[in-house]
VOPAGU-2260 file (C-alpha; in pm, 1 decimal, decimal comma):
REM VOPAGU-2260
SITE   aa  ch    i         X         Y         Z
SITE  MET   A    0    -248,4   -1042,8     390,8
SITE  LYS   A    1    -363,6   -1014,1      34,5
SITE  GLY   A    2    -293,1    -716,3    -186,3
SITE  ARG   A    3    -556,0    -511,3    -362,6
SITE  THR   A    4    -600,2    -530,6    -735,4
SITE  ALA   A    5    -577,8    -226,0    -958,8
SITE  LYS   A    6    -933,1    -296,6   -1074,2
SITE  ASP   A    7   -1061,6    -262,8    -717,4
SITE  LEU   A    8    -858,4      52,3    -661,6
SITE  ARG   A    9   -1002,8     223,5    -968,0
SITE  ASP   A   10   -1346,2     209,6    -802,1
SITE  LEU   A   11   -1224,5     429,9    -514,9
SITE  SER   A   12   -1215,2     808,7    -512,9
SITE  ASN   A   13    -890,3    1006,1    -505,8
SITE  ASP   A   14    -942,6    1095,8    -140,0
SITE  GLU   A   15    -992,3     730,3     -47,3
SITE  LEU   A   16    -676,7     639,7    -237,8
SITE  MET   A   17    -475,2     906,2     -57,6
SITE  ILE   A   18    -601,2     777,8     277,8
SITE  ALA   A   19    -508,4     422,7     176,4
SITE  ILE   A   20    -156,1     535,9      83,6
SITE  ARG   A   21    -109,9     704,1     422,2
SITE  GLU   A   22    -239,7     400,8     610,3
SITE  ASN   A   23     -24,1     159,9     412,0
SITE  GLU   A   24     287,1     372,7     456,9
SITE  ASP   A   25     225,8     391,5     832,9
SITE  THR   A   26     178,0      16,0     849,5
SITE  LEU   A   27     490,1     -38,2     638,8
SITE  THR   A   28     693,6     175,8     877,8
SITE  LYS   A   29     567,8     -23,2    1177,3
SITE  LEU   A   30     647,2    -352,7    1005,4
SITE  ARG   A   31     998,4    -233,5     919,4
SITE  PHE   A   32    1061,8    -154,5    1285,5
SITE  GLN   A   33     928,6    -496,0    1383,3
SITE  ARG   A   34    1161,7    -660,7    1132,2
SITE  VAL   A   35    1464,7    -475,2    1270,5
SITE  LEU   A   36    1369,8    -573,9    1625,2
SITE  GLY   A   37    1318,8    -936,7    1519,8
SITE  GLN   A   38     948,4    -935,4    1604,4
SITE  LEU   A   39     810,0    -973,5    1250,7
SITE  GLN   A   40     691,7   -1325,2    1171,2
SITE  ASN   A   41     558,6   -1282,0     816,4
SITE  THR   A   42     811,1   -1084,3     612,7
SITE  SER   A   43     605,4   -1115,4     294,5
SITE  GLN   A   44     377,0    -844,4     434,5
SITE  LEU   A   45     646,8    -589,2     353,4
SITE  ASN   A   46     646,5    -675,2     -16,2
SITE  THR   A   47     267,8    -686,6     -31,4
SITE  LEU   A   48     235,7    -340,3     122,2
SITE  ARG   A   49     503,3    -193,6    -103,7
SITE  LYS   A   50     325,5    -329,9    -409,5
SITE  ASP   A   51     -11,6    -201,1    -286,2
SITE  ILE   A   52     132,7     147,1    -243,3
SITE  ALA   A   53     278,1     130,5    -594,4
SITE  ARG   A   54     -57,5      19,9    -738,9
SITE  ILE   A   55    -239,5     305,8    -568,0
SITE  LYS   A   56      15,8     558,6    -690,1
SITE  THR   A   57     -15,9     415,7   -1042,0
SITE  VAL   A   58    -393,6     458,4   -1040,7
SITE  LEU   A   59    -358,3     816,7    -915,6
SITE  HIS   A   60     -99,1     889,3   -1185,3
SITE  GLU   A   61    -325,4     742,5   -1455,1
SITE  ARG   A   62    -606,3     970,2   -1342,3
SITE  ALA   A   63    -380,2    1273,1   -1344,9
SITE  GLN   A   64    -263,4    1197,1   -1697,5
SITE  GLY   A   65    -599,7    1137,4   -1854,1
């Protein structure tokens, strides 16, 4: 799983970014449950999703500021 770049995210609309945040947060929750249950094979997915969510929120914050 490869993370998105901020450059790619800036091409999306605010609505698309909000949808992406919701989807990533849902996926992150599912992966956390899998990790607790011992079913998660690739734990690096957690970090990648967390960083993607942070990038999206950063782009939204930049737009709100300027």
